[in-house]
C-alpha positions in Angstrom: 75.3 111.1 -132.4 78.1 109.1 -133.0 81.4 108.9 -130.7 84.9 109.8 -132.2 85.5 106.4 -131.9 82.5 105.1 -134.2 83.2 107.9 -136.5 86.7 106.7 -137.3 86.0 103.3 -137.3 83.4 104.0 -140.4 85.5 106.4 -142.2 88.4 103.8 -142.2 85.4 101.2 -143.2 84.3 103.2 -145.8 88.4 103.6 -147.4 88.6 99.4 -146.9 85.4 99.6 -149.3 86.4 101.5 -152.1 89.9 100.6 -152.3 88.3 96.6 -151.9 84.8 96.6 -153.5 84.4 99.9 -155.3 87.9 100.6 -157.1 87.6 97.0 -159.0 84.2 97.5 -160.0 85.3 100.7 -161.3 87.5 99.6 -163.0 85.7 97.5 -164.9 82.4 99.4 -165.7 82.9 102.9 -164.4 79.6 104.6 -164.3 77.3 106.5 -165.9 78.6 110.0 -165.7 81.7 111.6 -164.4 80.0 113.9 -162.3 76.4 113.5 -160.9 74.8 116.5 -159.5 71.2 118.0 -158.7 68.8 119.8 -160.7 70.7 123.0 -158.7 74.1 121.6 -160.0 74.8 120.6 -156.5 77.3 117.7 -156.8 76.2 114.5 -154.8 78.1 112.0 -153.1 78.0 108.3 -154.1 77.2 107.5 -150.7 77.1 108.8 -147.3 77.5 107.7 -144.0 77.1 109.1 -140.4 80.8 110.5 -141.0 78.7 113.3 -143.4 76.5 114.5 -140.5 78.8 114.0 -137.4 78.0 117.7 -136.2 74.4 117.0 -136.5 72.8 117.5 -132.9 69.7 115.6 -132.3 68.0 117.7 -130.2 68.9 120.9 -131.9 68.9 119.9 -135.2 66.3 117.6 -135.2 63.9 117.1 -132.8 60.3 115.7 -132.8 58.0 117.0 -135.0 55.7 119.7 -133.5 58.8 121.0 -131.5 61.3 122.9 -132.4 63.7 123.7 -134.8 60.8 122.3 -136.5 62.8 120.3 -139.1 60.9 117.2 -138.9 57.8 119.0 -139.3 55.6 121.9 -137.9 52.8 119.1 -136.7 53.2 116.2 -134.1 51.3 113.9 -136.2 51.4 115.1 -139.5 49.3 113.5 -142.5 48.3 111.0 -140.0 46.1 113.4 -138.1 44.8 115.0 -141.7 46.6 114.9 -145.3 47.9 118.2 -146.7 45.0 120.7 -148.2 44.9 119.7 -151.8 44.2 123.2 -153.5 44.3 122.9 -157.7 45.2 126.3 -159.3 42.2 127.7 -161.5 41.0 130.8 -163.2 40.1 131.5 -166.7 37.6 133.1 -169.2 34.7 134.8 -167.0 33.8 134.4 -163.4 30.9 132.0 -164.7 33.2 129.6 -166.0 35.7 129.9 -163.4 32.8 129.3 -160.8 32.1 126.2 -162.9 35.4 124.9 -162.4 35.8 125.3 -158.8 32.6 123.2 -158.4 33.9 120.3 -160.6 37.4 120.4 -158.5 34.9 120.6 -155.3 33.0 117.7 -156.5 36.4 115.7 -157.7 37.6 115.6 -154.1 39.5 119.0 -154.3 39.9 120.1 -150.3 40.7 124.1 -151.3 40.3 126.8 -153.9 42.9 128.8 -155.4 42.4 131.3 -158.3 44.3 132.4 -160.8 43.5 135.5 -162.1 44.2 137.3 -165.9 46.7 139.5 -166.8 44.5 143.1 -166.4 43.5 141.5 -163.1 46.9 141.4 -162.2 48.2 144.5 -162.9 45.4 146.1 -161.2 43.6 147.4 -164.5 40.0 147.1 -165.6 38.9 144.8 -168.5 37.9 147.9 -170.8 41.3 149.7 -170.5 43.4 149.8 -173.7 46.2 147.8 -172.1 44.0 144.9 -171.8 42.8 144.3 -175.1 43.8 140.8 -175.7 44.2 139.8 -172.5 41.1 139.3 -170.8 40.0 136.1 -169.2 43.3 134.4 -171.4 45.9 133.3 -168.3 42.9 133.5 -165.5 39.6 135.1 -164.3 38.5 138.8 -165.0 37.9 140.2 -162.0 37.0 144.2 -162.2 34.0 144.7 -159.4 32.6 142.9 -156.5 30.0 142.2 -159.0 32.2 139.5 -160.3 33.6 138.2 -157.1 30.2 137.5 -156.0 29.7 135.9 -159.6 32.7 133.5 -158.9 31.6 132.8 -155.8 28.3 131.7 -156.2 27.0 128.4 -154.6 30.3 128.5 -152.2 30.0 129.0 -148.9 33.1 131.0 -147.4 32.7 130.1 -144.3 33.6 126.2 -145.4 35.7 126.9 -148.0 39.7 128.0 -147.8 40.6 130.1 -150.8 43.9 131.2 -152.0 44.4 134.0 -154.3 47.6 134.1 -156.5 47.6 138.4 -157.0 50.0 141.1 -156.1 50.4 144.6 -157.1 46.4 144.8 -156.8 46.4 142.0 -153.9 44.6 144.8 -151.4 41.6 145.1 -153.8 40.6 141.1 -154.5 41.6 140.9 -150.4 38.8 144.0 -149.8 36.6 141.9 -152.4 36.8 138.3 -150.6 36.1 140.4 -147.3 33.2 142.5 -148.6 31.6 139.0 -149.9 31.9 137.9 -146.4 29.8 140.9 -145.3 27.3 141.0 -147.6 26.5 136.9 -146.7 26.5 138.0 -143.2 29.7 135.2 -142.7 32.0 137.0 -139.8 34.9 137.9 -141.1 36.9 136.2 -138.2 35.7 133.0 -140.3 37.2 133.7 -143.4 39.8 131.1 -144.1 42.7 131.0 -147.0 45.4 133.1 -148.4 46.6 136.2 -150.7 50.1 136.0 -152.1 50.6 139.9 -151.8 54.5 138.8 -152.0 55.4 142.5 -153.7 59.5 141.9 -153.0 59.4 138.6 -154.9 57.7 140.7 -157.7 60.6 143.0 -158.1 63.1 140.6 -157.6 61.8 137.7 -160.0 57.7 137.6 -161.6 58.1 141.5 -162.7 54.2 142.1 -162.0 54.4 145.4 -160.4 52.5 149.2 -160.5 54.2 151.3 -157.9 57.7 151.1 -156.3 59.2 149.0 -153.8 58.7 150.7 -150.7 55.0 152.2 -151.0 54.6 148.4 -152.2 55.9 147.1 -149.4 53.7 149.9 -147.1 50.5 148.0 -148.5 51.5 144.8 -147.6 51.7 145.5 -144.0 48.5 147.3 -144.4 47.1 144.2 -145.0 49.0 142.2 -142.9 47.9 145.2 -140.2 44.4 144.4 -140.9 44.2 140.6 -141.3 45.5 140.5 -137.4 42.6 142.5 -136.6 39.9 141.5 -138.8 40.5 138.2 -140.2 42.7 135.9 -138.1 42.5 132.6 -139.9 43.0 134.3 -143.7 46.9 134.5 -144.3 47.0 138.0 -145.9 50.5 137.2 -147.7 52.3 134.3 -149.1 56.1 134.7 -149.3 56.6 133.0 -152.6 60.0 131.0 -153.9 58.0 129.7 -156.5 58.4 132.3 -159.3 62.2 133.1 -157.6 62.5 129.2 -158.6 61.0 129.5 -161.9 62.8 132.3 -163.1 65.6 130.4 -162.5 67.3 130.3 -159.3 69.0 127.3 -157.7 66.9 125.4 -154.7 69.4 127.2 -152.0 68.9 130.8 -153.5 64.9 129.7 -153.9 64.9 129.6 -150.1 67.8 132.7 -149.1 65.7 135.0 -151.0 62.3 133.8 -150.1 63.1 133.8 -146.5 64.7 137.3 -146.6 61.7 138.1 -148.5 59.7 137.2 -145.2 61.7 138.6 -143.1 61.7 142.3 -144.4 58.0 141.7 -143.9 58.5 140.8 -140.3 61.1 143.8 -139.7 58.3 146.2 -141.3 55.7 145.3 -139.2 57.9 145.5 -136.1 58.5 148.9 -137.2 54.7 149.7 -137.9 54.3 148.9 -133.8 52.3 145.3 -134.5 53.5 142.5 -132.0 55.4 139.6 -133.4 53.4 137.0 -131.7 50.3 138.9 -132.8 51.4 139.1 -137.2 53.8 136.4 -137.2 51.3 133.2 -136.9 49.4 134.7 -139.9 52.5 134.5 -142.0 52.4 131.9 -144.5 54.9 131.2 -147.5 55.1 129.0 -151.0 57.9 127.1 -152.3 58.9 125.3 -155.8 59.1 121.6 -155.7 61.5 120.6 -158.8 62.6 117.4 -159.8 65.6 116.3 -158.0 63.8 114.8 -154.8 66.0 114.5 -152.0 67.6 118.7 -152.8 63.7 119.2 -152.4 63.1 117.4 -149.2 66.3 118.9 -147.9 65.2 122.5 -148.6 62.1 122.3 -146.9 63.7 120.8 -144.0 66.1 123.5 -144.0 63.6 125.9 -144.0 61.5 125.3 -141.4 64.3 125.2 -139.4 66.2 128.0 -140.5 63.1 129.6 -140.3 62.6 129.2 -136.0 65.7 129.7 -135.3 66.0 133.1 -136.8 62.5 134.2 -135.6 63.3 133.3 -131.9 66.9 134.6 -132.2 66.6 137.8 -134.8 63.1 139.2 -134.0 62.2 137.5 -130.2 59.4 135.2 -131.6 57.9 133.5 -128.4 55.1 131.5 -129.7 55.2 128.4 -131.4 52.9 129.2 -134.2 55.3 132.2 -134.8 58.1 130.3 -135.2 56.6 127.5 -137.2 57.0 127.8 -141.1 54.1 126.6 -142.4 53.7 126.7 -146.9 52.1 125.4 -149.9 53.7 123.7 -152.5 53.9 124.1 -155.9 55.2 121.3 -158.6 57.6 123.3 -161.3 55.9 124.8 -164.0 59.9 125.4 -165.5 60.5 121.7 -165.8 56.9 120.6 -167.7 57.7 120.2 -171.8 55.4 121.0 -174.6 57.6 117.6 -176.3 55.2 114.4 -175.2 53.4 116.0 -172.9 52.4 112.7 -170.9 55.5 112.8 -169.8 54.9 115.9 -167.3 52.5 112.9 -165.5 55.7 111.2 -164.2 57.6 114.6 -163.2 55.0 116.3 -161.3 54.6 113.0 -159.4 58.0 113.0 -158.4 57.7 117.1 -157.7 54.5 116.2 -155.4 56.1 113.1 -153.2 58.9 115.5 -152.5 56.4 118.4 -151.0 54.7 115.7 -149.2 58.2 113.9 -147.9 59.4 117.6 -147.5 56.6 118.5 -144.9 54.2 120.6 -147.1 50.9 121.8 -145.1 49.2 122.5 -148.9 49.8 121.1 -152.3 49.5 122.0 -156.2 50.0 119.4 -158.9 50.8 121.3 -162.5 48.8 119.4 -165.4 50.3 117.6 -168.1 49.2 120.1 -170.7 50.5 123.4 -168.8 53.6 123.8 -171.2 50.8 124.2 -173.9 47.9 126.3 -172.6 45.5 126.0 -169.4 45.0 123.0 -168.7 42.2 120.9 -169.7 39.7 119.0 -167.2 41.1 115.9 -167.9 44.2 117.2 -167.3 43.2 118.7 -164.0 41.5 115.5 -162.7 45.2 113.7 -163.5 47.0 116.4 -161.5 44.2 116.0 -158.7 44.6 112.1 -158.7 48.4 112.6 -158.2 48.2 113.8 -155.1 45.1 111.6 -154.0 47.1 108.4 -154.7 50.1 109.9 -153.1 48.0 110.4 -150.5 45.7 107.2 -150.0 48.0 104.4 -151.9 51.7 105.2 -151.5 52.1 105.2 -147.7 54.2 108.6 -148.1 51.8 110.0 -145.7 52.0 107.3 -142.8 55.2 108.1 -141.4 55.8 111.8 -140.0 59.1 112.5 -141.2 60.3 109.4 -143.2 63.3 110.3 -144.9 64.7 112.5 -141.7 67.9 110.1 -140.2 68.8 109.4 -143.7 72.5 110.3 -143.9 72.0 111.7 -147.4 69.1 114.0 -146.7 70.6 114.8 -143.5 73.5 115.9 -144.6 71.9 117.6 -147.8 69.7 119.1 -145.1 72.8 120.6 -143.2 74.2 121.9 -146.6 71.5 123.9 -147.8 70.9 125.3 -144.6 74.4 126.5 -144.1 74.6 128.3 -148.1 71.1 129.7 -147.8 72.1 131.5 -144.3 75.3 132.6 -146.0 73.2 134.4 -148.7 71.0 136.0 -145.5 73.7 137.1 -143.7 74.8 139.1 -147.4 71.4 140.4 -147.9 71.4 141.7 -143.8 75.3 143.1 -144.5 73.8 145.1 -147.4 71.3 146.8 -145.0 73.5 147.8 -142.7 71.7 145.0 -140.4 68.3 145.3 -141.6 67.1 142.4 -143.7 64.7 144.3 -145.0 66.8 147.6 -146.2 69.3 144.7 -147.6 66.1 143.3 -150.1 65.5 146.8 -150.9 69.0 148.1 -151.7 69.4 144.7 -153.3 66.3 145.1 -155.9 67.4 148.8 -156.6 71.2 147.1 -157.3 70.1 144.9 -159.1 71.7 141.8 -156.6 69.0 139.2 -157.2 68.6 140.1 -160.9 72.1 139.3 -161.8 72.7 135.9 -159.3 69.2 134.3 -160.6 70.3 135.4 -164.1 73.6 133.6 -163.7 72.1 130.2 -162.4 69.2 130.1 -165.1 72.1 130.8 -167.6 74.6 127.8 -166.3 71.5 125.8 -166.0 70.3 126.3 -169.8 74.3 125.5 -170.7 74.2 122.6 -169.4 70.8 121.4 -170.8 72.4 122.3 -174.9 75.8 120.4 -174.0 73.6 117.3 -172.6 75.1 117.6 -169.2 71.5 117.9 -167.7 68.8 115.5 -169.4 65.8 116.3 -170.5 63.6 113.3 -171.4 61.9 114.4 -174.9 64.1 117.5 -175.2 67.7 116.6 -175.4 67.2 113.0 -175.1 64.3 110.0 -176.0 62.7 112.2 -178.5 60.2 111.1 -181.2 58.9 112.8 -184.1 55.1 112.3 -183.8 52.6 114.6 -182.8 52.0 114.5 -179.1 49.8 117.0 -178.7 46.8 116.3 -176.4 43.4 118.7 -176.8 43.6 121.8 -175.3 41.6 123.9 -173.5 40.2 127.1 -175.6 39.2 130.5 -174.1 35.7 131.3 -176.0 36.0 134.2 -178.1 33.4 136.0 -176.6 35.1 136.2 -173.2 35.8 139.9 -173.7 32.4 141.2 -175.0 30.6 139.4 -171.7 32.8 140.8 -169.5 32.9 144.6 -171.1 29.1 143.9 -170.5 28.8 143.2 -167.0 31.7 146.0 -166.5 29.3 148.5 -168.3 26.6 147.2 -166.5 28.2 147.9 -163.2 28.8 151.5 -164.0 25.4 152.1 -164.8 23.6 150.8 -161.8 26.2 151.8 -159.0 26.1 155.3 -157.7 28.9 157.2 -159.1 28.2 160.0 -156.1 29.1 156.7 -153.6 31.8 155.5 -155.7 33.4 159.3 -155.9 33.1 159.7 -152.1 34.7 156.9 -151.4 38.0 157.0 -153.7 38.0 160.5 -152.2 38.0 158.8 -148.6 41.2 156.5 -150.2 43.1 159.0 -151.1 42.7 160.7 -147.7 43.6 157.9 -145.9 46.8 157.1 -148.4 48.0 161.0 -147.7 47.6 160.6 -144.1 50.1 157.8 -144.1 46.7 155.3 -142.8 46.1 151.7 -143.3 44.0 151.7 -146.3 42.4 148.5 -146.2 39.4 149.8 -144.4 39.1 152.7 -147.6 39.6 150.1 -149.8 37.0 147.5 -148.6 34.6 150.6 -148.9 35.4 151.4 -152.3 34.8 148.3 -153.7 31.1 147.7 -151.6 30.2 150.9 -153.7 31.1 149.0 -156.7 34.6 151.1 -157.4 36.2 149.3 -160.3 39.9 147.6 -159.9 41.0 150.4 -162.2 39.8 153.3 -160.2 41.5 151.9 -156.9 44.5 151.3 -158.2 45.0 154.6 -159.6 44.5 156.6 -156.1 48.0 154.4 -155.5 49.7 155.2 -158.6 48.8 159.1 -158.3 49.8 159.4 -154.7 53.4 157.3 -155.4 54.2 157.1 -158.9 54.6 154.1 -161.2 57.8 151.9 -160.9 58.1 151.7 -164.9 58.6 155.7 -164.2 61.1 155.2 -161.7 63.1 152.5 -164.1 62.5 154.4 -167.1 60.6 152.1 -169.1 57.3 153.2 -171.4 
């Protein structure tokens, strides 16, 4: 973008500025710290100039919004056309209680639903399982059968709303319930909109919610993608999730690299299944964390789009524009929230949300200020949603497409992030002898990802403990007063009410129909067929979550058994 003479002159001018202006100031006053770095411990320079982006090619590296390599955004008008989807995570207690929260959020201006499930549902067991004791409805909504899904979306038009489901091992069952509910209401499957998290590779890397081993888990994910392409083309059957990788302690670069590697692994598995890349790739979606270092996060999002576009084109021969456009949801960083002085979290979340917007996210969840203490209260949820609305309507951040594009600092950070993330991806590909999928599976088996993340998490905590990383209210600016807000408390009768409904469903359903549906599912598994049609049939017969997941456990064994965990 600058010729050699211009760059030489800029470098010379910088040296002169350092000698004549900067150095005398440093001699008199110094700086606040000896070293300045991001949350990920990436050192940042004092200033950036065109010399820091001397190799940047505008057409190849930036281009224009809505055109390759999509660094500046996947749509030409971005938020000038419409704002991002405001999708607050919600779910607790029974389906009735979460339905009430859904309606509250819609009334307050939320534009998409996002469903949190309790631990039994996440792990594919029923509320009456002995392992569910003490967990029913505690960190999300309890869903055992299609009856719960019917109540959860009572009075909500599935043809009008976009719904996200944060669930992984049992994701095929929840997806089947949503499809069955649409069938029950006479809503064409092709009209369903939403996203299923369904990212099992990430679970083995970071989140640790798994049932069956990695290889059959990957096969089930591909089943859902194949089914979605044919049956629910507006529904995203997977959200490849870096969020949990970051929450486990990774750096921004590791989050980006490991997430994209997982995404490419799913692409390769779909290709091996015989699917056409330009048929399934447009239905893939991604999910990233947005942390405190605003410029690092913006650079990460921009680098993500650029890497994805190039790799999908060069490695997987994608031709359709939609196949090369990385579209993603963003959630502000739960790990950054503090139980001390919880109202400080409002400021943190605002910065993180702004980074997501400046980075071009397609949908956004803002964490509530009390989430380090409990599930969010209505007041805290409203503040979180209003934060997004103020950014959208009052700040002007949504009025310019890629407003930080061209910043020497942001472009330099984007280039660095891209290069470091690609180095990780290439390393993973080499571990798989040219296959990213095999490299990811090998990395899971050998503990590669765990070691990388663990080391980064340890280094971060060490910086916090030594005061190198300031956490306001925790290791600086502390106060003694009680600043705990009023917290949401789950009704102690939740489990009893959920068990009553489950018992009622089991009493009313046709047991022969359930047995036949589960037999058909076993046959599909044994035959190596796509299991989704059989899962949909099973939930329509009111088979429970636990009964369906037990079929998969019987066929594939459990990951606990493989790694020797009781």
